[in-house]
DOSEPA-717112 format. One line per field, with one value per residue (C-alpha): x, y, z; residue number from 1. Coordinates in pm, whole numbers, plus 50000, padded with zeros to 5 digits. Layout:
c1: [X ...] .
c2: [Y ...] .
c3: [Z ...] .
num: [NUM ...] .
This chain:
c1: [81222 81275 80980 80956 80680 80539 80606 80474 80700 80561 80505 80326 80042 80052 80101 80007 79651 79733 80090 80130 80431 80586 80196 80184 79885 79904 79601 79661 79519 79501 79809 80040 80007 79912 80117 79841 80029 80404 80544 80328 80434 80287 80133 79812 79727 79434 79246 79480 79411 79605 79546 79591 79642 79743 79609 79357 79511 79789 79671 79495 79177 79334 79551 79257 79061 79339 79316 78913 78977 78750 79000 78885 79004 79177 79423 79741 79823 80144 80311 80157 79884 79855 79567 79582 79892 79682 79798 79509 79644 79628 79250 78963 78699 78448 78707 78750 78362 78380 78610 78413 78197 78284 78635 78720 78474 78471 78259 78296 78248 77903 77674 77423 77671 77660 77281 77014 76710 76477 76543 76443 76736 76627 76648 77009 77113 76953 77183 77503 77390 77259 77511 77806 77571 77299 77192 77071 76704 76441 76441 76820 76860 76586 76766 77123 76981 76810 77134 77349 77102 77089 77474 77494 77291 76960 76659 76319 76549 76255 76042 76361 76446 76112 76245 76467 76764 76581 76425 76733 76929 77298 77442 77198 77291 77635 77552 77367 77686 77887 77625 77663 78032 78049 77753 77975 78259 78519 78901 78990 78749 78858 78712 78714 78681 78357 78268 78410 77997 77906 77812 78075 77804 77676 78061 78129 77841 77958 78334 78217 78024 78302 78557 78290 78234 78613 78580 78288 78470 78829 78901 79180 79102 79222 79110 79163 79073 79196 79114 79422 79178 78991 79328 79446 79172 79151 79437 79774 79989 80005 80108 80112 80093 80236 80212 80142 80372 80422 80644 80639 80539 80541 80278 80022 80193 80541 80370 80175 80483 80783 80735 81029 80884 80864 80514 80370 80511 80301 79990 80017 80062 79767 79511 79336 79317 78958 79136 79324 79227 79408 79749 79883 79846 79790 80105 79989 80185 80297 80178 79974 79995 80216 80036 80133 80138 80498 80649 80987 81263 81356 81125 80791 80769 81085 80878 80667 80951 81151 81441 81435 81823 81984 81988 81640 81570 81798 81665 81396 81440 81378 81143 81416 81437 81472 81810 81711 81372 81228 80959 80972 81038 81065 81164 81330 81698 81726 81575 81945 81944 81597 81621 81991 81873 81505 81328 80954 80672 80719 81084 81062 80740 80689 80388 80381 80269 79895 79778 79688 79329 79118 78955 79243 79170 78799 78528 78279 77973 78161 78148 77887 77623 77627 77342 77069 76829 76535 76309 76341 76115 76108 75862 75821 75435 75464 75190 75057 74827 74827 74701 74527 74786 74700 74878 74930 75218 75497 75887 75991 76373 76414 76244 76269 76674 76804 77171 77391 77718 77933 78247 78557 78406 78285 78034 77967 77652 77721 77492 77400 77258 76876 76963 76859 77206 77245 76854 76925 77218 76969 76674 76936 77100 76696 76670 76294 76101 76117 75811 75828 76079 76277 76643 76837 77146 77392 77072 76829 76546 76459 76084 75871 75831 76231 76320 76542 76821 76837 76787 77096 77276 77221 77325 77642 77732 77648 77807 77779 78046 77941 78072 78175 78286 78209 77814 77900 78144 78043 78238 78156 78344 78764 78805 78849 78473 78373 78539 78387 78046 77966 78207 77987 77674 77821 77887 78254 78485 78687 79006 78862 78761 79089 79287 79032 79043 79445 79422 79183 79371 79681 79474 79370 79715 79698 79859 79698 79821 79589 79257 79218 79176 78877 78754 78805 79196 79216 79264 78987 79171 79249 78883 78805 79026 78863 78508 78648 78782 78447 78265 78509 78518 78215 78380 78126 78033 77937 78028 77803 77987 77854 78103 78363 78678 78483 78566 78938 79211 79354 79706 79468 79215 79484 79592 79247 79186 79450 79335 79005 79199 79405 79128 78905 79166 79314 78916 78728 78496 78238 78167 77869 78032 77865 78074 78054 78404 78450 78834 78837 78532 78763 79036 78862 78545 78501 78160 77932 77595 77493 77150 76926 76614 76618 76647 76979 77022 77334 77539 77843 78206 78442 78601 78313 78125 78445 78574 78227 77976 77609 77370 77399 77400 77737 77908 77797 77930 78256 78330 78271 78508 78833 79156 79467 79649 79647 79701 79406 79232 79285 79181 78956 78552 78313 77944 77787 77466 77172 76920 76850 76791 76437 76223 76183 75824 75750 75615 75719 75569 75904 76258 76316 76658 76475 76465 76861 76968 77203 77127 76733 76755 76937 76679 76376 76045 75978 76236 76189 75797 75962 76171 75898 75623 75811 75998 76321 76427 76765 76873 77191 77292 77665 77890 77914 77631 77689 77660 77293 77145 76833 76823 76611 76891 77251] .
c2: [83567 83546 83473 83161 83099 82778 82591 82913 83157 83472 83626 83972 83753 83521 83752 83683 83793 83803 83898 83828 83970 83913 83914 83972 84001 84070 84057 84229 84031 84025 83743 83985 83987 83714 83676 83482 83544 83557 83621 83463 83514 83338 83439 83334 83295 83256 82910 82770 82659 82724 82500 82614 82358 82310 82232 82485 82818 82786 83105 82960 83141 83489 83480 83477 83736 83984 83954 84012 84289 84164 84141 84310 84673 84495 84339 84514 84403 84430 84351 84366 84195 84334 84268 84308 84530 84730 84760 84632 84699 85083 85085 85209 84981 85148 85109 84736 84683 84776 84463 84232 84038 84161 84088 83899 83707 83432 83130 83070 82743 82814 82934 83073 83311 83468 83433 83661 83455 83681 83748 83519 83315 83572 83878 83814 83705 84046 84227 84055 84154 84501 84634 84604 84625 84910 84965 84601 84589 84347 84115 84073 84032 83732 83605 83564 83472 83148 83114 83081 82826 82645 82666 82517 82237 82351 82208 82403 82722 83005 82878 82845 83152 83296 83028 83147 82967 82751 82601 82451 82168 82238 82143 82345 82665 82608 82626 82939 83061 82951 83098 83418 83416 83367 83615 83888 83644 83724 83684 83576 83321 83258 82937 82871 82505 82497 82146 82063 82037 81837 81500 81296 81277 81670 81712 81568 81760 82130 82047 81947 82310 82489 82359 82421 82752 82803 82694 82920 83223 83134 83262 83183 82966 82965 82655 82658 82309 82058 81769 81656 81407 81704 81909 81622 81655 82032 82178 82274 82414 82350 82585 82399 82641 82609 82835 83111 83085 82852 82552 82396 82522 82291 82130 81923 81621 81661 81747 81477 81186 81396 81550 81719 81907 81695 81868 81781 81412 81396 81531 81295 80978 81090 81056 80707 80579 80499 80285 80024 79806 79882 79732 79968 80239 80578 80802 81119 81395 81451 81722 82035 82321 82641 82907 83216 83405 83496 83257 83092 83141 82837 82659 82660 82282 82194 82107 81836 81726 81390 81518 81833 81929 82231 82420 82389 82513 82804 82977 82949 82832 83023 82909 82816 82617 82228 82133 81927 81977 82257 82481 82277 82531 82408 82574 82316 82302 81892 81908 81832 81516 81412 81458 81242 80965 80971 80968 80865 80976 80613 80679 80974 80935 80647 80427 80217 79858 79782 79624 79232 79230 78997 78832 78772 78448 78403 78404 78658 78366 78243 78593 78705 78983 79286 79463 79315 79546 79418 79580 79926 80182 80558 80827 81182 81343 81642 81918 82223 82501 82756 82673 82388 82194 81856 81614 81615 81351 81129 81144 80786 80857 80498 80210 79876 79869 79525 79470 79325 79430 79169 79161 79349 79448 79801 79826 80131 80364 80549 80720 81108 81353 81237 80886 80795 80727 80936 80901 80474 80546 80795 80534 80239 80498 80642 80229 80255 80041 80130 80255 79930 79627 79511 79631 79380 79478 79158 78947 79184 79319 79685 79710 79935 79689 79692 79758 80083 79887 79662 79966 80151 79846 79884 80241 80134 79850 80109 80460 80751 80957 81303 81477 81768 81681 81978 81868 81631 81793 82053 82355 82438 82146 82028 81720 81529 81574 81502 81166 81119 81184 80810 80672 80801 80669 80324 80408 80362 80473 80802 80592 80348 80677 80819 80517 80501 80831 80773 80496 80678 80971 80741 80517 80813 80932 81232 81369 81278 81584 81810 81666 82010 82195 82295 82210 82486 82470 82166 82138 81991 81660 81632 81719 81435 81219 81329 81205 80891 80849 80953 80705 80446 80492 80225 79951 79969 79651 79889 80243 80434 80678 80971 81144 81131 81260 81471 81806 81715 81831 81492 81480 81493 81276 80987 81010 80938 80692 80477 80522 80419 80070 80038 80033 79833 79553 79611 79605 79400 79683 79703 80032 80185 80365 80671 80884 81020 81000 80675 80709 80683 80390 80200 80198 80154 79940 79558 79552 79823 79926 80162 80359 80544 80717 80519 80194 80016 79945 79706 79529 79323 79315 79569 79437 79297 79639 79827 79601 79471 79679 79556 79865 80138 80422 80213 80273 80658 80688 80491 80701 81029 80990 81179 80975 81165 81072 81339 81092 80875 81145 81274 80898 80767 80753 80907 80887 81209 81159 81377 81568 81615 81371 81319 81427 81149 81254 81105 80770 80519 80219 80134 80200 80523 80566 80529 80883 80955 80590 80633 80254 80339 80500 80166 79980 79797 79970 79656 79660 80047 79944 79718 79946 80231 79986 79718 79775 79570 79369 79311 78996 78776 78894 78791 78467 78588 78473 78785 79035 79227 79475 79595 79639 79417 79428 79433] .
c3: [57078 56697 56464 56230 56005 55983 55660 55464 55225 55212 54847 54752 54671 55003 55311 55655 55712 56089 56244 56594 56772 57134 57226 57666 57845 58244 58477 58841 59135 59480 59508 59239 58865 58646 58324 58121 57804 57759 57415 57154 56790 56479 56126 56025 55621 55422 55380 55657 56001 56302 56609 56955 57222 57614 57940 58116 58211 57939 57778 57452 57527 57661 57327 57166 57325 57281 56909 56895 57158 57451 57725 58064 58162 58422 58128 58065 57669 57495 57190 56854 56646 56270 56113 55746 55824 56071 56408 56665 56981 56930 56850 57066 57141 56868 56611 56688 56682 56308 56251 56516 56327 55978 55928 56225 56359 56650 56794 57159 57334 57455 57182 57491 57568 57239 57177 57306 57439 57407 57052 56762 56511 56272 56486 56582 56219 56098 56361 56266 55888 55945 56192 55929 55590 55674 55334 55308 55235 55430 55136 55109 55472 55472 55165 55313 55679 55491 55291 55588 55784 55501 55454 55805 55788 55939 55794 55733 55780 55684 55969 56190 56121 56356 56645 56967 57111 57401 57106 56928 57059 57179 56823 56621 56850 56785 56400 56432 56603 56315 56076 56273 56257 55875 55781 55623 55497 55736 55679 56005 56219 56560 56750 57149 57201 56986 56986 57373 57521 57209 57154 56884 56637 56705 56693 56360 56218 56400 56233 55883 55904 56017 55736 55480 55597 55548 55198 55127 55270 55239 55615 55782 56118 56468 56640 57010 57206 57392 57202 56994 56799 56664 56612 56388 56152 56127 56171 55924 56162 56545 56853 57161 57487 57846 58104 57877 57571 57324 57367 57058 56698 56388 56095 56201 56107 56239 56606 56596 56476 56618 56877 57094 57351 57684 57757 57370 57419 57776 57587 57340 57573 57823 57490 57487 57121 56986 56667 56896 57159 57524 57514 57814 58045 57980 58087 58264 58318 58692 58885 58823 58569 58690 58895 58670 58955 59075 58843 58923 58744 58502 58256 58413 58288 58506 58811 58591 58349 58407 58207 58428 58485 58703 58370 58350 58667 58610 58265 58064 57710 57408 57162 56870 56529 56587 56440 56121 56157 55887 56037 56360 56664 57083 57394 57555 57671 57575 57230 57063 57290 57247 56889 56896 57094 56902 57253 57257 57540 57665 57705 57903 58147 58395 58290 58609 58607 58651 58939 58877 58877 59133 58873 58659 58476 58604 58325 58340 58345 58685 58852 59087 58931 59141 58922 58748 58560 58383 58136 58325 58221 58313 58189 58308 58221 57950 58115 57982 58103 58392 58704 58650 58437 58235 58127 57724 57694 57796 57804 57747 57903 57999 57755 57845 57905 58041 58144 58409 58588 58750 58963 58899 58528 58353 58207 57971 57890 57564 57337 57266 57518 57566 57549 57879 57998 58339 58414 58434 58694 58876 58850 59003 59244 59389 59555 59481 59308 58938 58750 58533 58536 58785 58990 59169 59348 59505 59457 59649 59430 59489 59581 59798 60096 60190 60550 60628 60761 60414 60215 60411 60366 59964 59984 60117 59847 59576 59546 59282 59130 58942 58640 58831 59215 59344 59301 59582 59760 60042 60003 60329 60487 60513 60360 60653 60753 60385 60410 60754 60680 60551 60791 61066 60900 60936 61302 61323 61577 61546 61600 61282 61091 61128 60979 60726 60622 60632 60393 60162 60080 60049 59787 59565 59567 59785 60073 60414 60567 60345 60501 60665 60335 60185 59808 59663 59735 59511 59119 58941 58913 59277 59335 59131 59330 59667 59532 59400 59773 59897 59727 59833 60181 60261 60054 59769 59541 59235 59186 58926 58714 58526 58309 58560 58362 58083 58240 58294 58118 57931 58145 58474 58308 58238 58573 58712 58446 58583 58934 58856 58680 58964 59228 59051 59005 59366 59561 59309 59240 58928 58743 58563 58356 58180 57936 57545 57519 57324 57333 57713 57679 57438 57722 58038 57934 57939 57792 57633 57613 57303 57398 57152 57279 57617 57476 57444 57056 57060 57372 57368 57464 57421 57108 56962 56975 56837 56584 56471 56516 56395 56460 56194 56532 56677 56352 56312 56684 56643 56288 56455 56711 56598 56620 56710 56406 56098 55845 55970 55998 55660 55482 55695 55581 55841 55863 55975 56094 55942 56147 56525 56806 56770 57095 57360 57374 57016 56987 56708 56574 56438 56476 56638 56429 56104 56034 56062 55963 55695 55578 55566 55191 55048 55192 54955 54993 55217 55404 55489 55546 55807 55960 55999 56098 56333 56633 56623 56929 57085 56988 56855 56567 56482 56561 56962 57144 57378 57087 57047 56866 56781 56400 56128 55908 56113] .
num: [1 2 3 4 5 6 7 8 9 10 11 12 13 14 15 16 17 18 19 20 21 22 23 24 25 26 27 28 29 30 31 32 33 34 35 36 37 38 39 40 41 42 43 44 45 46 47 48 49 50 51 52 53 54 55 56 57 58 59 60 61 62 63 64 65 66 67 68 69 70 71 72 73 74 75 76 77 78 79 80 81 82 83 84 85 86 87 88 89 90 91 92 93 94 95 96 97 98 99 100 101 102 103 104 105 106 107 108 109 110 111 112 113 114 115 116 117 118 119 120 121 122 123 124 125 126 127 128 129 130 131 132 133 134 135 136 137 138 139 140 141 142 143 144 145 146 147 148 149 150 151 152 153 154 155 156 157 158 159 160 161 162 163 164 165 166 167 168 169 170 171 172 173 174 175 176 177 178 179 180 181 182 183 184 185 186 187 188 189 190 191 192 193 194 195 196 197 198 199 200 201 202 203 204 205 206 207 208 209 210 211 212 213 214 215 216 217 218 219 220 221 222 223 224 225 226 227 228 229 230 231 232 233 234 235 236 237 238 239 240 241 242 243 244 245 246 247 248 249 250 251 252 253 254 255 256 257 258 259 260 261 262 263 264 265 266 267 268 269 270 271 272 273 274 275 276 277 278 279 280 281 282 283 284 285 286 287 288 289 290 291 292 293 294 295 296 297 298 299 300 301 302 303 304 305 306 307 308 309 310 311 312 313 314 315 316 317 318 319 320 321 322 323 324 325 326 327 328 329 330 331 332 333 334 335 336 337 338 339 340 341 342 343 344 345 346 347 348 349 350 351 352 353 354 355 356 357 358 359 360 361 362 363 364 365 366 367 368 369 370 371 372 373 374 375 376 377 378 379 380 381 382 383 384 385 386 387 388 389 390 391 392 393 394 395 396 397 398 399 400 401 402 403 404 405 406 407 408 409 410 411 412 413 414 415 416 417 418 419 420 421 422 423 424 425 426 427 428 429 430 431 432 433 434 435 436 437 438 439 440 441 442 443 444 445 446 447 448 449 450 451 452 453 454 455 456 457 458 459 460 461 462 463 464 465 466 467 468 469 470 471 472 473 474 475 476 477 478 479 480 481 482 483 484 485 486 487 488 489 490 491 492 493 494 495 496 497 498 499 500 501 502 503 504 505 506 507 508 509 510 511 512 513 514 515 516 517 518 519 520 521 522 523 524 525 526 527 528 529 530 531 532 533 534 535 536 537 538 539 540 541 542 543 544 545 546 547 548 549 550 551 552 553 554 555 556 557 558 559 560 561 562 563 564 565 566 567 568 569 570 571 572 573 574 575 576 577 578 579 580 581 582 583 584 585 586 587 588 589 590 591 592 593 594 595 596 597 598 599 600 601 602 603 604 605 606 607 608 609 610 611 612 613 614 615 616 617 618 619 620 621 622 623 624 625 626 627 628 629 630 631 632 633 634 635 636 637 638 639 640 641 642 643 644 645 646 647 648 649 650 651 652 653 654 655 656 657 658 659 660 661 662 663 664 665 666 667 668 669 670 671 672 673 674 675 676 677 678 679 680 681 682 683 684 685 686 687 688 689 690 691 692 693 694 695 696 697 698] .
C-alpha cells in the first residue's frame, strides 16, 4: 500500500516527527486470530493534530498503544513506527520507557487509570519529572509542578499539590493527567478519548487546556475520539478507520464537506446537529461492525454498504488518492461514481419515513398530564466520626424541582454531573412519598397510604431505561425470560406472553428467533433495544430514560434514537429523558429543563431554549457543545465556564451560579449584591409564557 502525506510538503526543516508505515497488529484468541490493525500509514508533524475516528473496535486505540509500546505480550506487531527517524518496534520495553512520558506522552480516557489513588498529585507530578530529569532539585520540582497545574487551569496550585486524586472532580483529574503528559515538553501527545466521559462544559475546558498545552510545547497530537464535533474543532487532518484499517484520509475541511467513502458519510449522517432544529430523521448505518476474526474476503464494509456490488464482495479496495481531490485518499471501489455524481449520504442511505404521532395537531395544554412534580426536594445527610457517626451537613441533591410531562412528548433534563438529574428520576421511580413536595402519576398522587395494588398498577405505567443495559438485563437469563418477567407479574397467560414477546422483538427491530440467546451474545446497541422492549412490555404511559445512548457509537446511537421516536409516535408514550449530550437533546426533545445544583434554572420549549436561552448557565452549556462543522467551530464564540461545580452540600443565600457566572463580572456592585444575597425565582422572563428562567438579570 502506498503512503501519501496529507497536505504537507516535507522539507529539510519540516520532516515528520512520527512516521507509521504498514502497521499491523494481531492478537491470538480462542476463536482465532484477531486482526486488530491492518496496514495503517500516516505522517505526523510538529504543531499539527491528527484525528483518528471510527466505531468501537475499528483499531483506533490499538494503533495508539502500538506507538506507545504498551500492547500486551499476546500482540504480534509488524510494520514500522519511526520517531525522529528512530525505529520504535525494535526497541525493548526498557528502551521505550526512556521515551514514554518524556518524548512521547499519552492522555487516557479514564484519568483514574493513570493516577495512583494512594499518592498525592504533587508526588505523581514529581515522579513524572524526576524519572526523566534525575538531577532536578526539590525547589525546581515544586516550581515546575505549580507551573504545570496553573497552565492547565487548576486554582490554588500550591495547595492542590497536597491533594489526592479522589479529592478532584473528573474534569480536574483529566487536567492533572494532561499536566503530567506535558511535564517534560514532549514531541508527541497521544489523546485516547480524553473527553468522552466529561460534561460539555468540562469538555470545553479540557479541550482548551489541550490546545494551550500544544501551543506551549509545539507537540504533535494524535486525537482519538468517536465525537465528530470535537474532531471538527481540534484536528488538522483526519483518518477514518473501519475494521482495523484507514478507509479515508484527508484534511478536516475535506472530510466534513466532501466525504467519498460511504462509511464516512454514514458517520456524519448519524450525528445530530446542535446548531439546527430537527428537520428529518437521523441516518443510521445498518448492521454491526465487522468481526475481526476470520474476516471474509472483499471490502469489510460491504455487508453494511447500500452501494456494495459483487466487486466489493470479491476484493478489498486499496487506500488510493481520490481523482481531482488533492491530499484525499479513500478505500472504495465506487469512489469515481460517488465523486462524479456528487452523491451525499442521503443519496446512499435510506432515511425512512417518520411515524405520524398519535397526538399530531393536539396542543400541549389539551393533552393529559402523565407526570406532575411540584416543589420536589431530596437531601442526603453528611456524616462524620467512627463508630458513633454524627450528622455534619446535608447534600441538597434535588432542591425545589417543579415540572410536568404530558402525553406523547419528551421532556429533557440537562445539566452537568451532580446537578440532580438522575436523582430526580430515581425519586419519581421510587413511588414513595417524597421528603418534600408532590409527585403525581396519571392523576394519582404518590403517598404513604397508597395500597399495594395501586402501587403495582403505577409501576406498570412507569418504566425505567438505564444508561448501561446490562444493569437491567440479568446475564444468566435468556432474552425470553427477561421479557417474560414483567408480563408474569401482570398475570398474563403463556400464550399471551409468547405473542407479546414476539411483538416486542419486532417492535424494536430484532429477530424474534433470537429470544433464546443471552444478553452477552448481543451488541451494545442490540442490548439497549432489548432494554427498551422490556420497558415497553407492560404498555407504560411514561418512560424514564437515564443517558440511554451515551455509551453507544454514533451509528448505533442514531438507530436507537430513531426507534425511540417511532415508538413514541406509534404508542403515544411520554419520555422524561436525561442526557448530557445536547445534540441528542436538540433532536429528540419537545421541552427542556436545565438543572444546576439540584434546581431548575431554565425551562421551556426546545426552540425557545436553544434559540433564545435566557440563563447564563444555559448559554454556557449550549456554547460548549461541539458542532460537526470545522468552519463553524473555528469561528464561533465559546463561553468557557471557569471553576468547578460547587458542592451540593454548600448553602447559598443568593444565586448558586454566581461564582461561575460570566455575566456576574459585568454587573454593578448593587446588582452583584443582589445575586449574592437574593435567590432568583423561576419565572417568565421572555415573551413566551412557557419559557421561564431563574436569573435576576436574564
